[in-house]
N, CA, C and O atoms as a Tinker XYZ file with bonds, in Angstrom:
   488  protein
     1  N    -12.062000    6.848000  -13.056000    73     2
     2  CA   -10.688000    6.396000  -13.070000    64     1     3
     3  C    -10.637000    4.944000  -13.528000    63     2     4     5
     4  O    -11.416000    4.115000  -13.056000    81     3
     5  N     -9.741000    4.639000  -14.429000    73     3     6
     6  CA    -9.576000    3.260000  -14.868000    64     5     7
     7  C     -8.919000    2.442000  -13.759000    63     6     8     9
     8  O     -7.963000    2.894000  -13.130000    81     7
     9  N     -9.438000    1.236000  -13.523000    73     7    10
    10  CA    -8.914000    0.390000  -12.457000    64     9    11
    11  C     -8.038000   -0.712000  -13.030000    63    10    12    13
    12  O     -8.365000   -1.304000  -14.058000    81    11
    13  N     -6.927000   -0.984000  -12.363000    73    11    14
    14  CA    -5.991000   -2.010000  -12.794000    64    13    15
    15  C     -5.817000   -3.049000  -11.684000    63    14    16    17
    16  O     -5.917000   -2.735000  -10.498000    81    15
    17  N     -5.560000   -4.269000  -12.088000    73    15    18
    18  CA    -5.263000   -5.347000  -11.163000    64    17    19
    19  C     -3.773000   -5.614000  -11.270000    63    18    20    21
    20  O     -3.325000   -6.215000  -12.246000    81    19
    21  N     -2.980000   -5.170000  -10.265000    73    19    22
    22  CA    -1.531000   -5.301000  -10.346000    64    21    23
    23  C     -1.063000   -6.746000  -10.362000    63    22    24    25
    24  O      0.006000   -7.045000  -10.895000    81    23
    25  N     -1.835000   -7.627000   -9.797000    73    23    26
    26  CA    -1.423000   -9.034000   -9.795000    64    25    27
    27  C     -1.394000   -9.579000  -11.219000    63    26    28    29
    28  O     -0.560000  -10.423000  -11.548000    81    27
    29  N     -2.293000   -9.102000  -12.053000    73    27    30
    30  CA    -2.343000   -9.572000  -13.444000    64    29    31
    31  C     -1.518000   -8.694000  -14.376000    63    30    32    33
    32  O     -0.947000   -9.190000  -15.347000    81    31
    33  N     -1.448000   -7.400000  -14.093000    73    31    34
    34  CA    -0.821000   -6.455000  -15.012000    64    33    35
    35  C      0.679000   -6.258000  -14.776000    63    34    36    37
    36  O      1.422000   -5.964000  -15.713000    81    35
    37  N      1.114000   -6.416000  -13.549000    73    35    38
    38  CA     2.493000   -6.075000  -13.205000    64    37    39
    39  C      3.177000   -7.236000  -12.494000    63    38    40    41
    40  O      2.525000   -8.213000  -12.125000    81    39
    41  N      4.466000   -7.134000  -12.305000    73    39    42
    42  CA     5.227000   -8.238000  -11.707000    64    41    43
    43  C      5.864000   -7.841000  -10.381000    63    42    44    45
    44  O      6.904000   -8.389000  -10.018000    81    43
    45  N      5.267000   -6.902000   -9.649000    73    43    46
    46  CA     5.835000   -6.498000   -8.368000    64    45    47
    47  C      5.835000   -7.646000   -7.369000    63    46    48    49
    48  O      6.762000   -7.782000   -6.570000    81    47
    49  N      4.798000   -8.467000   -7.414000    73    47    50
    50  CA     4.705000   -9.561000   -6.463000    64    49    51
    51  C      4.834000  -10.873000   -7.205000    63    50    52    53
    52  O      3.990000  -11.209000   -8.036000    81    51
    53  N      5.884000  -11.615000   -6.911000    73    51    54
    54  CA     6.083000  -12.932000   -7.503000    64    53    55
    55  C      5.105000  -13.893000   -6.841000    63    54    56    57
    56  O      5.178000  -14.087000   -5.627000    81    55
    57  N      4.191000  -14.501000   -7.598000    73    55    58
    58  CA     3.193000  -15.392000   -6.990000    64    57    59
    59  C      3.804000  -16.552000   -6.213000    63    58    60    61
    60  O      3.117000  -17.169000   -5.399000    81    59
    61  N      5.076000  -16.864000   -6.443000    73    59    62
    62  CA     5.724000  -17.959000   -5.721000    64    61    63
    63  C      6.286000  -17.499000   -4.372000    63    62    64    65
    64  O      6.673000  -18.328000   -3.548000    81    63
    65  N      6.332000  -16.201000   -4.147000    73    63    66
    66  CA     6.860000  -15.651000   -2.899000    64    65    67
    67  C      5.708000  -15.090000   -2.066000    63    66    68    69
    68  O      4.757000  -14.554000   -2.636000    81    67
    69  N      5.761000  -15.194000   -0.745000    73    67    70
    70  CA     4.681000  -14.664000    0.093000    64    69    71
    71  C      4.807000  -13.164000    0.393000    63    70    72    73
    72  O      3.914000  -12.580000    1.006000    81    71
    73  N      5.917000  -12.536000   -0.039000    73    71    74
    74  CA     6.099000  -11.109000    0.206000    64    73    75
    75  C      7.025000  -10.523000   -0.853000    63    74    76    77
    76  O      7.700000  -11.257000   -1.576000    81    75
    77  N      7.052000   -9.203000   -0.936000    73    75    78
    78  CA     7.969000   -8.498000   -1.808000    64    77    79
    79  C      8.146000   -7.096000   -1.246000    63    78    80    81
    80  O      7.181000   -6.501000   -0.766000    81    79
    81  N      9.342000   -6.563000   -1.295000    73    79    82
    82  CA     9.626000   -5.216000   -0.820000    64    81    83
    83  C     10.321000   -4.436000   -1.926000    63    82    84    85
    84  O     11.169000   -4.971000   -2.641000    81    83
    85  N      9.951000   -3.161000   -2.059000    73    83    86
    86  CA    10.566000   -2.351000   -3.118000    64    85    87
    87  C     10.361000   -0.868000   -2.828000    63    86    88    89
    88  O      9.460000   -0.480000   -2.085000    81    87
    89  N     11.217000   -0.053000   -3.433000    73    87    90
    90  CA    11.068000    1.403000   -3.410000    64    89    91
    91  C     10.235000    1.811000   -4.608000    63    90    92    93
    92  O     10.389000    1.245000   -5.690000    81    91
    93  N      9.356000    2.783000   -4.433000    73    91    94
    94  CA     8.560000    3.312000   -5.535000    64    93    95
    95  C      8.838000    4.797000   -5.630000    63    94    96    97
    96  O      8.706000    5.529000   -4.649000    81    95
    97  N      9.230000    5.244000   -6.837000    73    95    98
    98  CA     9.490000    6.675000   -7.023000    64    97    99
    99  C      9.122000    7.122000   -8.429000    63    98   100   101
   100  O      9.819000    7.945000   -9.022000    81    99
   101  N      8.045000    6.590000   -8.958000    73    99   102
   102  CA     7.538000    7.055000  -10.247000    64   101   103
   103  C      6.644000    8.263000  -10.024000    63   102   104   105
   104  O      6.330000    8.609000   -8.885000    81   103
   105  N      6.239000    8.900000  -11.102000    73   103   106
   106  CA     5.452000   10.119000  -10.960000    64   105   107
   107  C      4.092000    9.854000  -10.327000    63   106   108   109
   108  O      3.571000   10.718000   -9.621000    81   107
   109  N      3.507000    8.697000  -10.559000    73   107   110
   110  CA     2.229000    8.340000   -9.959000    64   109   111
   111  C      2.031000    6.841000  -10.139000    63   110   112   113
   112  O      2.814000    6.185000  -10.827000    81   111
   113  N      1.002000    6.309000   -9.532000    73   111   114
   114  CA     0.630000    4.923000   -9.803000    64   113   115
   115  C     -0.735000    4.930000  -10.459000    63   114   116   117
   116  O     -1.486000    5.898000  -10.338000    81   115
   117  N     -1.054000    3.860000  -11.149000    73   115   118
   118  CA    -2.404000    3.699000  -11.661000    64   117   119
   119  C     -3.339000    3.455000  -10.482000    63   118   120   121
   120  O     -2.898000    3.032000   -9.413000    81   119
   121  N     -4.617000    3.718000  -10.671000    73   119   122
   122  CA    -5.621000    3.357000   -9.672000    64   121   123
   123  C     -5.753000    1.845000   -9.761000    63   122   124   125
   124  O     -6.273000    1.323000  -10.747000    81   123
   125  N     -5.285000    1.136000   -8.738000    73   123   126
   126  CA    -5.103000   -0.308000   -8.856000    64   125   127
   127  C     -5.505000   -1.046000   -7.583000    63   126   128   129
   128  O     -5.713000   -0.437000   -6.534000    81   127
   129  N     -5.608000   -2.354000   -7.696000    73   127   130
   130  CA    -5.866000   -3.216000   -6.558000    64   129   131
   131  C     -4.856000   -4.352000   -6.555000    63   130   132   133
   132  O     -4.189000   -4.618000   -7.555000    81   131
   133  N     -4.760000   -4.999000   -5.437000    73   131   134
   134  CA    -3.961000   -6.215000   -5.296000    64   133   135
   135  C     -4.960000   -7.285000   -4.882000    63   134   136   137
   136  O     -5.409000   -7.308000   -3.736000    81   135
   137  N     -5.305000   -8.157000   -5.795000    73   135   138
   138  CA    -6.450000   -9.034000   -5.557000    64   137   139
   139  C     -6.239000  -10.045000   -4.454000    63   138   140   141
   140  O     -7.221000  -10.496000   -3.865000    81   139
   141  N     -5.016000  -10.424000   -4.142000    73   139   142
   142  CA    -4.857000  -11.439000   -3.105000    64   141   143
   143  C     -3.676000  -11.164000   -2.181000    63   142   144   145
   144  O     -3.113000  -12.092000   -1.600000    81   143
   145  N     -3.301000   -9.903000   -2.044000    73   143   146
   146  CA    -2.264000   -9.581000   -1.071000    64   145   147
   147  C     -2.460000   -8.188000   -0.503000    63   146   148   149
   148  O     -3.125000   -7.342000   -1.102000    81   147
   149  N     -1.873000   -7.966000    0.657000    73   147   150
   150  CA    -1.916000   -6.684000    1.341000    64   149   151
   151  C     -0.745000   -5.826000    0.883000    63   150   152   153
   152  O      0.284000   -6.335000    0.437000    81   151
   153  N     -0.922000   -4.524000    1.001000    73   151   154
   154  CA     0.186000   -3.613000    0.741000    64   153   155
   155  C      0.351000   -2.709000    1.954000    63   154   156   157
   156  O     -0.620000   -2.207000    2.521000    81   155
   157  N      1.601000   -2.518000    2.331000    73   155   158
   158  CA     1.945000   -1.593000    3.396000    64   157   159
   159  C      3.017000   -0.681000    2.808000    63   158   160   161
   160  O      4.032000   -1.162000    2.304000    81   159
   161  N      2.798000    0.633000    2.870000    73   159   162
   162  CA     3.846000    1.517000    2.376000    64   161   163
   163  C      4.103000    2.636000    3.371000    63   162   164   165
   164  O      3.225000    3.042000    4.132000    81   163
   165  N      5.339000    3.121000    3.335000    73   163   166
   166  CA     5.788000    4.193000    4.212000    64   165   167
   167  C      6.207000    5.379000    3.357000    63   166   168   169
   168  O      7.055000    5.245000    2.475000    81   167
   169  N      5.617000    6.536000    3.616000    73   167   170
   170  CA     6.025000    7.744000    2.895000    64   169   171
   171  C      7.329000    8.252000    3.500000    63   170   172   173
   172  O      7.489000    8.263000    4.721000    81   171
   173  N      8.243000    8.664000    2.659000    73   171   174
   174  CA     9.541000    9.138000    3.158000    64   173   175
   175  C      9.788000   10.607000    2.800000    63   174   176   177
   176  O     10.908000   11.106000    2.918000    81   175
   177  N      8.725000   11.290000    2.362000    73   175   178
   178  CA     8.832000   12.705000    2.030000    64   177   179
   179  C      7.459000   13.346000    2.193000    63   178   180   181
   180  O      6.441000   12.653000    2.235000    81   179
   181  N      7.439000   14.649000    2.283000    73   179   182
   182  CA     6.192000   15.402000    2.300000    64   181   183
   183  C      5.623000   15.450000    0.882000    63   182   184   185
   184  O      6.366000   15.311000   -0.090000    81   183
   185  N      4.322000   15.643000    0.762000    73   183   186
   186  CA     3.711000   15.865000   -0.542000    64   185   187
   187  C      3.052000   14.658000   -1.165000    63   186   188   189
   188  O      2.449000   14.776000   -2.232000    81   187
   189  N      3.146000   13.497000   -0.534000    73   187   190
   190  CA     2.482000   12.313000   -1.096000    64   189   191
   191  C      0.977000   12.419000   -0.883000    63   190   192   193
   192  O      0.510000   12.879000    0.159000    81   191
   193  N      0.239000   11.991000   -1.880000    73   191   194
   194  CA    -1.220000   11.998000   -1.825000    64   193   195
   195  C     -1.700000   10.587000   -2.110000    63   194   196   197
   196  O     -1.282000    9.963000   -3.085000    81   195
   197  N     -2.581000   10.088000   -1.253000    73   195   198
   198  CA    -3.140000    8.749000   -1.425000    64   197   199
   199  C     -4.573000    8.897000   -1.926000    63   198   200   201
   200  O     -5.397000    9.564000   -1.302000    81   199
   201  N     -4.853000    8.269000   -3.055000    73   199   202
   202  CA    -6.206000    8.269000   -3.609000    64   201   203
   203  C     -6.815000    6.930000   -3.243000    63   202   204   205
   204  O     -6.318000    5.875000   -3.637000    81   203
   205  N     -7.904000    6.987000   -2.481000    73   203   206
   206  CA    -8.521000    5.771000   -1.973000    64   205   207
   207  C    -10.028000    5.976000   -1.942000    63   206   208   209
   208  O    -10.521000    6.969000   -1.407000    81   207
   209  N    -10.749000    5.032000   -2.516000    73   207   210
   210  CA   -12.211000    5.156000   -2.590000    64   209   211
   211  C    -12.614000    6.508000   -3.175000    63   210   212   213
   212  O    -13.533000    7.164000   -2.685000    81   211
   213  N    -11.918000    6.903000   -4.218000    73   211   214
   214  CA   -12.197000    8.130000   -4.966000    64   213   215
   215  C    -12.044000    9.416000   -4.157000    63   214   216   217
   216  O    -12.558000   10.457000   -4.565000    81   215
   217  N    -11.348000    9.368000   -3.018000    73   215   218
   218  CA   -11.049000   10.590000   -2.288000    64   217   219
   219  C     -9.533000   10.681000   -2.107000    63   218   220   221
   220  O     -8.833000    9.669000   -2.123000    81   219
   221  N     -9.043000   11.899000   -1.936000    73   219   222
   222  CA    -7.607000   12.133000   -1.805000    64   221   223
   223  C     -7.259000   12.515000   -0.374000    63   222   224   225
   224  O     -7.953000   13.311000    0.258000    81   223
   225  N     -6.163000   11.929000    0.131000    73   223   226
   226  CA    -5.681000   12.218000    1.478000    64   225   227
   227  C     -4.210000   12.604000    1.390000    63   226   228   229
   228  O     -3.395000   11.845000    0.866000    81   227
   229  N     -3.870000   13.791000    1.905000    73   227   230
   230  CA    -2.466000   14.198000    1.986000    64   229   231
   231  C     -1.800000   13.380000    3.081000    63   230   232   233
   232  O     -2.324000   13.269000    4.189000    81   231
   233  N     -0.646000   12.810000    2.769000    73   231   234
   234  CA     0.071000   11.982000    3.735000    64   233   235
   235  C      1.358000   12.678000    4.153000    63   234   236   237
   236  O      2.224000   12.933000    3.316000    81   235
   237  N      1.492000   12.987000    5.430000    73   235   238
   238  CA     2.753000   13.558000    5.898000    64   237   239
   239  C      3.884000   12.542000    5.746000    63   238   240   241
   240  O      3.641000   11.346000    5.586000    81   239
   241  N      5.101000   13.025000    5.798000    73   239   242
   242  CA     6.245000   12.131000    5.803000    64   241   243
   243  C      6.136000   11.202000    7.010000    63   242   244   245
   244  O      5.633000   11.599000    8.061000    81   243
   245  N      6.604000    9.975000    6.856000    73   243   246
   246  CA     6.581000    8.960000    7.915000    64   245   247
   247  C      5.186000    8.472000    8.243000    63   246   248   249
   248  O      4.890000    8.149000    9.393000    81   247
   249  N      4.322000    8.417000    7.230000    73   247   250
   250  CA     3.001000    7.816000    7.411000    64   249   251
   251  C      3.054000    6.399000    6.869000    63   250   252   253
   252  O      3.468000    6.163000    5.734000    81   251
   253  N      2.630000    5.471000    7.696000    73   251   254
   254  CA     2.538000    4.072000    7.286000    64   253   255
   255  C      1.093000    3.811000    6.893000    63   254   256   257
   256  O      0.173000    4.067000    7.671000    81   255
   257  N      0.901000    3.312000    5.711000    73   255   258
   258  CA    -0.437000    3.041000    5.193000    64   257   259
   259  C     -0.562000    1.540000    4.957000    63   258   260   261
   260  O      0.300000    0.939000    4.314000    81   259
   261  N     -1.619000    0.936000    5.467000    73   259   262
   262  CA    -1.861000   -0.492000    5.287000    64   261   263
   263  C     -3.157000   -0.650000    4.513000    63   262   264   265
   264  O     -4.203000   -0.145000    4.920000    81   263
   265  N     -3.078000   -1.357000    3.393000    73   263   266
   266  CA    -4.225000   -1.538000    2.513000    64   265   267
   267  C     -4.525000   -3.023000    2.381000    63   266   268   269
   268  O     -3.708000   -3.767000    1.839000    81   267
   269  N     -5.679000   -3.472000    2.865000    73   267   270
   270  CA    -6.040000   -4.888000    2.708000    64   269   271
   271  C     -6.219000   -5.252000    1.232000    63   270   272   273
   272  O     -6.333000   -4.380000    0.370000    81   271
   273  N     -6.240000   -6.537000    0.968000    73   271   274
   274  CA    -6.450000   -7.033000   -0.394000    64   273   275
   275  C     -7.790000   -6.532000   -0.938000    63   274   276   277
   276  O     -8.725000   -6.259000   -0.185000    81   275
   277  N     -7.853000   -6.421000   -2.249000    73   275   278
   278  CA    -9.077000   -6.059000   -2.981000    64   277   279
   279  C     -9.529000   -4.617000   -2.811000    63   278   280   281
   280  O    -10.679000   -4.301000   -3.115000    81   279
   281  N     -8.666000   -3.740000   -2.339000    73   279   282
   282  CA    -8.999000   -2.321000   -2.224000    64   281   283
   283  C     -8.268000   -1.545000   -3.315000    63   282   284   285
   284  O     -7.072000   -1.748000   -3.526000    81   283
   285  N     -8.978000   -0.660000   -4.008000    73   283   286
   286  CA    -8.368000    0.152000   -5.062000    64   285   287
   287  C     -7.758000    1.421000   -4.476000    63   286   288   289
   288  O     -8.339000    2.062000   -3.600000    81   287
   289  N     -6.566000    1.773000   -4.984000    73   287   290
   290  CA    -5.913000    2.996000   -4.520000    64   289   291
   291  C     -4.867000    3.431000   -5.546000    63   290   292   293
   292  O     -4.547000    2.700000   -6.483000    81   291
   293  N     -4.346000    4.636000   -5.344000    73   291   294
   294  CA    -3.252000    5.175000   -6.164000    64   293   295
   295  C     -2.451000    6.138000   -5.301000    63   294   296   297
   296  O     -2.924000    6.595000   -4.260000    81   295
   297  N     -1.244000    6.440000   -5.739000    73   295   298
   298  CA    -0.366000    7.361000   -5.022000    64   297   299
   299  C      0.166000    8.369000   -6.032000    63   298   300   301
   300  O      0.566000    8.005000   -7.138000    81   299
   301  N      0.166000    9.638000   -5.643000    73   299   302
   302  CA     0.721000   10.689000   -6.489000    64   301   303
   303  C      1.365000   11.734000   -5.595000    63   302   304   305
   304  O      1.248000   11.673000   -4.371000    81   303
   305  N      2.037000   12.684000   -6.203000    73   303   306
   306  CA     2.618000   13.800000   -5.456000    64   305   307
   307  C      1.759000   15.031000   -5.727000    63   306   308   309
   308  O      1.273000   15.218000   -6.842000    81   307
   309  N      1.571000   15.870000   -4.706000    73   307   310
   310  CA     0.690000   17.026000   -4.900000    64   309   311
   311  C      1.277000   18.064000   -5.848000    63   310   312   313
   312  O      0.557000   18.928000   -6.348000    81   311
   313  N      2.583000   17.984000   -6.095000    73   311   314
   314  CA     3.216000   18.857000   -7.087000    64   313   315
   315  C      3.517000   18.012000   -8.324000    63   314   316   317
   316  O      4.343000   17.102000   -8.253000    81   315
   317  N      2.870000   18.289000   -9.448000    73   315   318
   318  CA     3.012000   17.436000  -10.637000    64   317   319
   319  C      4.440000   17.250000  -11.129000    63   318   320   321
   320  O      4.732000   16.260000  -11.800000    81   319
   321  N      5.342000   18.187000  -10.807000    73   319   322
   322  CA     6.719000   18.063000  -11.259000    64   321   323
   323  C      7.575000   17.214000  -10.307000    63   322   324   325
   324  O      8.765000   17.025000  -10.561000    81   323
   325  N      6.989000   16.704000   -9.219000    73   323   326
   326  CA     7.729000   15.878000   -8.271000    64   325   327
   327  C      7.150000   14.464000   -8.232000    63   326   328   329
   328  O      6.013000   14.228000   -8.641000    81   327
   329  N      7.956000   13.535000   -7.733000    73   327   330
   330  CA     7.547000   12.137000   -7.666000    64   329   331
   331  C      7.382000   11.708000   -6.207000    63   330   332   333
   332  O      8.193000   12.072000   -5.355000    81   331
   333  N      6.319000   10.927000   -5.917000    73   331   334
   334  CA     6.206000   10.397000   -4.557000    64   333   335
   335  C      7.278000    9.337000   -4.321000    63   334   336   337
   336  O      7.567000    8.532000   -5.207000    81   335
   337  N      7.854000    9.339000   -3.150000    73   335   338
   338  CA     8.845000    8.312000   -2.809000    64   337   339
   339  C      8.307000    7.542000   -1.606000    63   338   340   341
   340  O      8.075000    8.108000   -0.538000    81   339
   341  N      8.115000    6.249000   -1.804000    73   339   342
   342  CA     7.592000    5.403000   -0.737000    64   341   343
   343  C      8.364000    4.087000   -0.704000    63   342   344   345
   344  O      8.925000    3.651000   -1.710000    81   343
   345  N      8.380000    3.471000    0.462000    73   343   346
   346  CA     8.914000    2.117000    0.595000    64   345   347
   347  C      7.716000    1.203000    0.792000    63   346   348   349
   348  O      6.879000    1.440000    1.662000    81   347
   349  N      7.640000    0.154000   -0.023000    73   347   350
   350  CA     6.473000   -0.717000   -0.020000    64   349   351
   351  C      6.837000   -2.143000    0.362000    63   350   352   353
   352  O      7.864000   -2.678000   -0.054000    81   351
   353  N      5.969000   -2.740000    1.162000    73   351   354
   354  CA     6.033000   -4.158000    1.468000    64   353   355
   355  C      4.673000   -4.738000    1.110000    63   354   356   357
   356  O      3.649000   -4.324000    1.653000    81   355
   357  N      4.672000   -5.691000    0.199000    73   355   358
   358  CA     3.449000   -6.394000   -0.168000    64   357   359
   359  C      3.560000   -7.810000    0.377000    63   358   360   361
   360  O      4.623000   -8.427000    0.309000    81   359
   361  N      2.452000   -8.327000    0.921000    73   359   362
   362  CA     2.514000   -9.668000    1.500000    64   361   363
   363  C      1.156000  -10.353000    1.414000    63   362   364   365
   364  O      0.111000   -9.704000    1.441000    81   363
   365  N      1.194000  -11.666000    1.311000    73   363   366
   366  CA    -0.030000  -12.452000    1.212000    64   365   367
   367  C     -0.708000  -12.548000    2.577000    63   366   368   369
   368  O     -0.094000  -12.292000    3.612000    81   367
   369  N     -1.976000  -12.919000    2.556000    73   367   370
   370  CA    -2.701000  -13.091000    3.811000    64   369   371
   371  C     -2.080000  -14.212000    4.640000    63   370   372   373
   372  O     -2.012000  -14.112000    5.865000    81   371
   373  N     -1.631000  -15.271000    3.987000    73   371   374
   374  CA    -1.014000  -16.368000    4.738000    64   373   375
   375  C      0.290000  -15.916000    5.400000    63   374   376   377
   376  O      0.598000  -16.357000    6.507000    81   375
   377  N      1.060000  -15.046000    4.743000    73   375   378
   378  CA     2.272000  -14.494000    5.354000    64   377   379
   379  C      1.900000  -13.660000    6.576000    63   378   380   381
   380  O      2.531000  -13.763000    7.628000    81   379
   381  N      0.871000  -12.838000    6.422000    73   379   382
   382  CA     0.389000  -12.024000    7.541000    64   381   383
   383  C      0.007000  -12.909000    8.723000    63   382   384   385
   384  O      0.429000  -12.664000    9.853000    81   383
   385  N     -0.783000  -13.923000    8.460000    73   383   386
   386  CA    -1.263000  -14.793000    9.536000    64   385   387
   387  C     -0.129000  -15.587000   10.174000    63   386   388   389
   388  O     -0.121000  -15.787000   11.388000    81   387
   389  N      0.815000  -16.036000    9.375000    73   387   390
   390  CA     1.877000  -16.902000    9.898000    64   389   391
   391  C      2.991000  -16.133000   10.614000    63   390   392   393
   392  O      3.462000  -16.564000   11.666000    81   391
   393  N      3.412000  -15.000000   10.049000    73   391   394
   394  CA     4.584000  -14.316000   10.594000    64   393   395
   395  C      4.247000  -13.040000   11.371000    63   394   396   397
   396  O      4.755000  -12.838000   12.474000    81   395
   397  N      3.411000  -12.196000   10.816000    73   395   398
   398  CA     3.131000  -10.931000   11.494000    64   397   399
   399  C      2.263000  -11.162000   12.721000    63   398   400   401
   400  O      2.493000  -10.549000   13.764000    81   399
   401  N      1.269000  -12.038000   12.614000    73   399   402
   402  CA     0.422000  -12.337000   13.769000    64   401   403
   403  C      1.205000  -12.947000   14.920000    63   402   404   405
   404  O      0.828000  -12.797000   16.082000    81   403
   405  N      2.289000  -13.631000   14.600000    73   403   406
   406  CA     3.101000  -14.240000   15.662000    64   405   407
   407  C      3.676000  -13.173000   16.589000    63   406   408   409
   408  O      3.870000  -13.421000   17.779000    81   407
   409  N      3.950000  -11.984000   16.043000    73   407   410
   410  CA     4.506000  -10.894000   16.839000    64   409   411
   411  C      3.434000   -9.931000   17.339000    63   410   412   413
   412  O      3.573000   -9.333000   18.406000    81   411
   413  N      2.353000   -9.786000   16.552000    73   411   414
   414  CA     1.321000   -8.822000   16.923000    64   413   415
   415  C     -0.043000   -9.277000   16.427000    63   414   416   417
   416  O     -0.478000   -8.855000   15.355000    81   415
   417  N     -0.725000  -10.127000   17.184000    73   415   418
   418  CA    -2.057000  -10.576000   16.771000    64   417   419
   419  C     -3.036000   -9.415000   16.611000    63   418   420   421
   420  O     -3.993000   -9.521000   15.844000    81   419
   421  N     -2.815000   -8.319000   17.315000    73   419   422
   422  CA    -3.725000   -7.184000   17.207000    64   421   423
   423  C     -3.628000   -6.502000   15.845000    63   422   424   425
   424  O     -4.540000   -5.773000   15.454000    81   423
   425  N     -2.535000   -6.729000   15.120000    73   423   426
   426  CA    -2.382000   -6.122000   13.797000    64   425   427
   427  C     -3.472000   -6.627000   12.848000    63   426   428   429
   428  O     -4.108000   -5.833000   12.155000    81   427
   429  N     -3.687000   -7.931000   12.817000    73   427   430
   430  CA    -4.728000   -8.494000   11.956000    64   429   431
   431  C     -6.109000   -8.062000   12.436000    63   430   432   433
   432  O     -6.983000   -7.764000   11.621000    81   431
   433  N     -6.312000   -8.028000   13.740000    73   431   434
   434  CA    -7.593000   -7.571000   14.277000    64   433   435
   435  C     -7.878000   -6.138000   13.847000    63   434   436   437
   436  O     -9.023000   -5.797000   13.551000    81   435
   437  N     -6.846000   -5.297000   13.809000    73   435   438
   438  CA    -6.999000   -3.914000   13.394000    64   437   439
   439  C     -7.480000   -3.832000   11.948000    63   438   440   441
   440  O     -8.235000   -2.924000   11.600000    81   439
   441  N     -7.053000   -4.766000   11.105000    73   439   442
   442  CA    -7.401000   -4.732000    9.687000    64   441   443
   443  C     -8.772000   -5.320000    9.384000    63   442   444   445
   444  O     -9.328000   -5.068000    8.315000    81   443
   445  N     -9.318000   -6.087000   10.295000    73   443   446
   446  CA   -10.620000   -6.711000   10.039000    64   445   447
   447  C    -11.702000   -5.655000    9.881000    63   446   448   449
   448  O    -11.926000   -4.837000   10.774000    81   447
   449  N    -12.363000   -5.684000    8.744000    73   447   450
   450  CA   -13.491000   -4.797000    8.511000    64   449   451
   451  C    -13.151000   -3.369000    8.164000    63   450   452   453
   452  O    -14.049000   -2.530000    8.085000    81   451
   453  N    -11.867000   -3.058000    7.952000    73   451   454
   454  CA   -11.506000   -1.695000    7.559000    64   453   455
   455  C    -10.982000   -1.700000    6.126000    63   454   456   457
   456  O    -10.503000   -2.715000    5.620000    81   455
   457  N    -11.085000   -0.546000    5.496000    73   455   458
   458  CA   -10.630000   -0.423000    4.124000    64   457   459
   459  C     -9.165000   -0.027000    4.032000    63   458   460   461
   460  O     -8.459000   -0.466000    3.125000    81   459
   461  N     -8.704000    0.798000    4.962000    73   459   462
   462  CA    -7.347000    1.311000    4.913000    64   461   463
   463  C     -6.988000    1.852000    6.291000    63   462   464   465
   464  O     -7.842000    2.391000    6.994000    81   463
   465  N     -5.714000    1.704000    6.675000    73   463   466
   466  CA    -5.272000    2.189000    7.979000    64   465   467
   467  C     -4.076000    3.107000    7.772000    63   466   468   469
   468  O     -3.141000    2.756000    7.053000    81   467
   469  N     -4.100000    4.295000    8.405000    73   467   470
   470  CA    -2.976000    5.215000    8.385000    64   469   471
   471  C     -2.393000    5.328000    9.789000    63   470   472   473
   472  O     -3.121000    5.550000   10.757000    81   471
   473  N     -1.084000    5.176000    9.889000    73   471   474
   474  CA    -0.396000    5.293000   11.185000    64   473   475
   475  C      0.779000    6.246000   11.030000    63   474   476   477
   476  O      1.574000    6.108000   10.100000    81   475
   477  N      0.893000    7.211000   11.933000    73   475   478
   478  CA     2.052000    8.091000   11.905000    64   477   479
   479  C      3.154000    7.423000   12.712000    63   478   480   481
   480  O      2.958000    7.108000   13.886000    81   479
   481  N      4.302000    7.205000   12.100000    73   479   482
   482  CA     5.401000    6.507000   12.763000    64   481   483
   483  C      6.576000    7.443000   13.055000    63   482   484   485
   484  O      7.717000    7.003000   13.189000    81   483
   485  N      6.282000    8.715000   13.149000    73   483   486
   486  CA     7.305000    9.722000   13.462000    64   485   487
   487  C      7.836000    9.547000   14.853000    63   486   488
   488  O      8.704000   10.308000   15.282000    81   487
């Protein structure tokens, strides 16, 4: 799979802002990384598939996925004629440390040393 660096290739995250939020509903994403920010996305429908470390994981609706910086991943729908719909929040490590840790220090501890975290928020 060809790997892309979204920080260099795309403009989803404005380097002057510590976070960005957006809806994603394209047919798939490239296998990509975010070199200096985290991504958190929430699936809002059944059928989303997360490709991570060259393996595929079916994600039920209402799955929150947290991906630390420098991890490659992609999102697709298991039915080629449908599009995955997710809500994404991307944020820098400094934003995480300054704002998210203030409310939940265990959140950062959970991310230390892991590649990806899946949480069911149903």
